C-alpha positions, -999 to +999 in steps of 0.1 A: -525+118-101-562+128-091-567+135-055-597+119-037-615+138-009-619+119+023-655+114+017-647+099-021-620+076-006-644+063+022-673+058-005-647+039-026-636+017+003-671+010+013-681+000-023-650-023-026-655-043+003-692-053-008-673-080-028-669-097+003-708-098+012-722-136+013-740-150-015-766-170-003-784-181-034-775-205-060-781-200-095-786-215-128-794-194-162-780-185-194-765-150-193-788-127-214-767-094-208-736-098-229-711-075-247-691-085-278-692-120-292-677-151-277-646-159-299-648-189-320-629-219-308-634-210-272-655-237-260-654-255-225-661-250-190-646-224-164-649-237-129-641-214-099-640-219-064-641-196-032-656-186-001-695-179-008-707-169+027-691-154+056-713-167+081-722-200+095-747-212+120-757-177+125-723-168+137-701-144+118-667-158+104-636-144+119-611-150+087-611-146+050-602-182+045-632-196+066-663-194+043-681-224+031-671-232-007-695-217-032-685-233-067-693-214-100-694-227-135-694-207-167-701-232-195-690-215-230-711-232-255-708-215-292-722-180-287-736-181-252-726-186-215-744-208-190-739-201-155-745-225-126-735-221-089-737-246-062-723-248-025-704-277-017-723-299+006-696-305+033-702-316+066-694-282+079-718-265+054-746-288+062-743-285+101-743-248+095-778-246+081-787-255+115-781-223+129-763-230+162-731-214+158-702-222+137-702-260+137-665-267+130-633-253+141-616-232+112-583-215+104-595-181+120-628-190+137-632-211+167-665-226+178-687-213+206-682-227+240-645-216+246-620-243+256-646-272+258-659-260+224-627-264+207-600-286+225-589-314+203-608-305+174-590-303+140-598-276+114-631-285+096-628-292+058-648-263+040-635-272+003-630-237-007-599-231-024-595-245-057-613-269-082-597-294-109-612-316-136-591-348-137-595-384-150-633-374-159-638-362-122-643-328-107-628-321-072-632-293-050-600-289-030-588-274+005-557-281+024-571-294+058-587-326+043-597-347+015-611-337-020-646-334-023-660-351-057-686-333-075-708-341-106-692-318-132-723-313-151-747-305-121-721-296-094-740-322-071-717-329-042-710-368-042-687-369-011-653-368+000-627-387-022-599-407-006-586-424-037-598-459-030-583-457+005-549-445-006-552-413+010-546-421+045-535-406+079-553-370+080-562-371+046-546-338+037-545-329+000-536-295-009-556-270-029-525-264-052-520-291-074-498-292-104-505-311-136-476-324-158-485-317-195-460-342-207-475-371-184-508-360-175-502-367-140-517-346-112-489-338-082-499-325-050-490-329-014-504-324+022-490-310+052-499-329+083-491-320+119-499-355+138-479-375+146-451-355+136-447-325+113-445-338+077-451-330+040-469-361+021-460-360-014-485-377-041-489-381-078-521-393-094-518-410-126-540-405-159-562-432-144-569-414-112-549-438-090-529-421-063-494-430-054-472-418-025-439-402-038-423-395-004-428-382+032-405-352+040-401-349+078-399-312+093-386-302+129-418-279+130-448-275+114-452-246+090-480-229+071-471-237+034-497-233+009-484-241-025-453-258-043-439-260-079-431-289-101-403-291-126-391-320-149-372-332-119-385-320-087-413-309-065-401-276-051-414-264-016-405-229-003-412-233+034-411-198+048-407-193+088-444-193+094-441-217+123-461-239+147-436-252+169-445-281+193-456-256+224-478-236+202-491-269+186-503-280+220-518-246+225-540-251+195-550-288+204-552-288+241-560-251+249-584-243+220-565-213+206-570-203+170-550-222+145-542-185+129-530-172+162-505-201+171-484-195+138-454-176+148-433-156+121-398-164+130-375-145+104-344-156+119-350-190+108-348-179+070-368-197+045-361-234+036-362-247+000-369-284-002-363-301-036-379-335-037-370-358-065-399-369-086-385-405-083-388-402-044-352-402-036-338-382-009-345-345-008-322-315-014-324-287+013-312-253+008-317-219+029-323-183+019-331-151+037-366-151+050-397-141+030-435-150+031-456-161+000-487-181-005-488-187-044-461-203-068-464-195-106-443-219-123-407-235-119-382-252-143-347-266-146-323-243-162-291-263-170-280-270-131-301-243-114-338-246-105-358-217-110-391-210-091-415-179-094-434-168-064-456-138-051-436-126-024-450-104+003-435-074+018-446-083+053-444-114+075-475-137+087-478-115+118-485-083+100-508-100+074-529-118+099-548-088+113-558-079+077-570-113+069-591-111+100-605-076+090-610-083+056-645-069+055-631-034+063-594-032+060-577-012+033-545-034+033-522-012+052-494-005+027-491-043+025-471-054-009-469-088-029-446-090-060-437-113-085-404-126-077-378-151-091-357-175-071-328-193-087-312-221-069-276-227-077-257-261-075-238-244-044-269-239-025-269-201-033-305-184-038-307-156-060-337-132-059-351-110-084-384-090-083-400-093-118-425-066-116-430-035-093-469-040-096-488-052-064-497-085-076-515-119-066-530-151-082-501-157-107-507-177-137-489-190-169-499-212-199-502-246-182-490-261-210-455-248-199-460-261-164-424-278-154-408-259-182-395-224-189-422-199-197-422-165-214-454-151-201-471-146-166-504-134-160-517-117-129-543-097-110-528-065-099-536-033-079-533+000-096-540+015-062-541+000-028-525-032-015-554-055-007-572-084-024-603-060-031-580-035-046-571-057-076-583-040-104-563-049-136-551-080-154-515-078-163-491-098-187-456-099-181-431-108-212-402-123-191-381-120-227-385-086-237-399-071-201-430-055-217-460-053-194-493-049-209-522-043-187-561-044-189-572-017-163-607-017-149-623+012-129-604+020-096-634+008-076-637-025-095-623-060-083-610-089-105-599-123-094-573-148-111-569-147-148-572-181-166-551-186-197-569-208-225-547-216-257-566-212-290-556-247-299-532-274-284-505-266-306-510-227-304-481-203-296-476-195-256-498-164-257-522-173-285-556-176-268-576-159-243-576-151-207-608-155-186-614-136-153-643-127-132-646-092-123-669-072-098-686-039-104-696-023-068-720+004-081-743-024-096-732-051-070-728-079-095-699-097-114-692-105-149-669-129-170-643-111-191-628-126-219-594-110-231-570-113-260-541-128-243-517-114-269-532-079-263-550-078-230-547-039-227-573-037-256-611-039-247-626-072-239-635-094-266-667-105-247-683-098-214-710-119-199-727-099-171-744-121-143-776-110-124-759-109-090-723-108-073-701-135-066-677-129-034-642-125-051-631-159-044-595-177-050-588-203-078-603-218-110-595-239-137-607-247-174-614-277-192-622-281-231-650-304-217-686-286-221-705-295-192-740-306-198-773-291-188 
């Protein structure tokens, strides 16, 4: 292992963190600097979402999750890639252009004005977490509010979407949907604090009509970001990152930051809630505490339920300072590992780490959603323990244990890998991996196309952008080719 001097390590850290610089410009062009050839059969549109700028109204934002949504679109059409980016015109984005401080209260950033400026204000909807094309509609998603509907060709914002009035109450509709490949239904949930802590479970059919599955009432609000879908259940792993009633009142009435009123209470353990898809009574089991953001896939294995998550080595209280200091932190030895939970009929929860690599943004072949999957794809860190240290795309074969890895230079960053099958009937790993990477020396991003069967080989195709995109969060692919 090579040893860097302190000066070299500092330079690497400074370069890596430039991935979090704001991108104020919107773009629209054909990528004219490419390597290799776009594979035959790879046609469609990759949409990606994430925080695009880390200030609003002239005020710096205080948390990684708070940036306004910058939607990116890579149109893969024969032998070329068309790129377009647009900010989602949320109420928060438009108000922030007026330059009088952050207009809305956010997860980790309060408005100016102290108590009076924040009391009784709920989090603003910045639409920055995920994007999905469903029922011929494109939606930008965020957990604190309704989806924003966009034109799938131009990325023009068409407004908030309430599913013809069916999305009521606070309108929370999580960023982490799941689509059942057998039915075409999109399943999702919303976490709501008022009037009582509740998980509201939904499904959206092929025609785009939303139906409520069930409300699950909780003793206290918890910070829950994702869920899993099996053929029989919606599966929630509720970690003990708790907003109890006294701290909820501190948020609502005393104007404290939402991120600061979340309390890590490991003595409560993690609660797993299995909600039957027919809306009948949930089953609840308990296990030792852990913290996670993301779920990969879940399935029923006989009488057991299996769910794969990315489990952090620390709790919320130790993670929060690094999310606040995302511009400068080195991660502080925080690890996150792909972990399998097996829930038995007796209520036991068996835990197995599937890989020792520090990882995030887990993905699988979406055709296997609800069913057992053989392969997982992740962004992993060869060195370091932080999002900007993710510099490899890793494929795990759960049948053989084989790990294949496409490693980037140590100071580069890469985001979530999206699997695209070669054909609808292709084998589980017969296709491509699409990921956006960042080169700090050139301060610009590029689209990578890897062979999913052999991701450790050189990229099949690379499209270099003329600028950078902040690392971002999540994306999805559709075979529909967006228009000009």
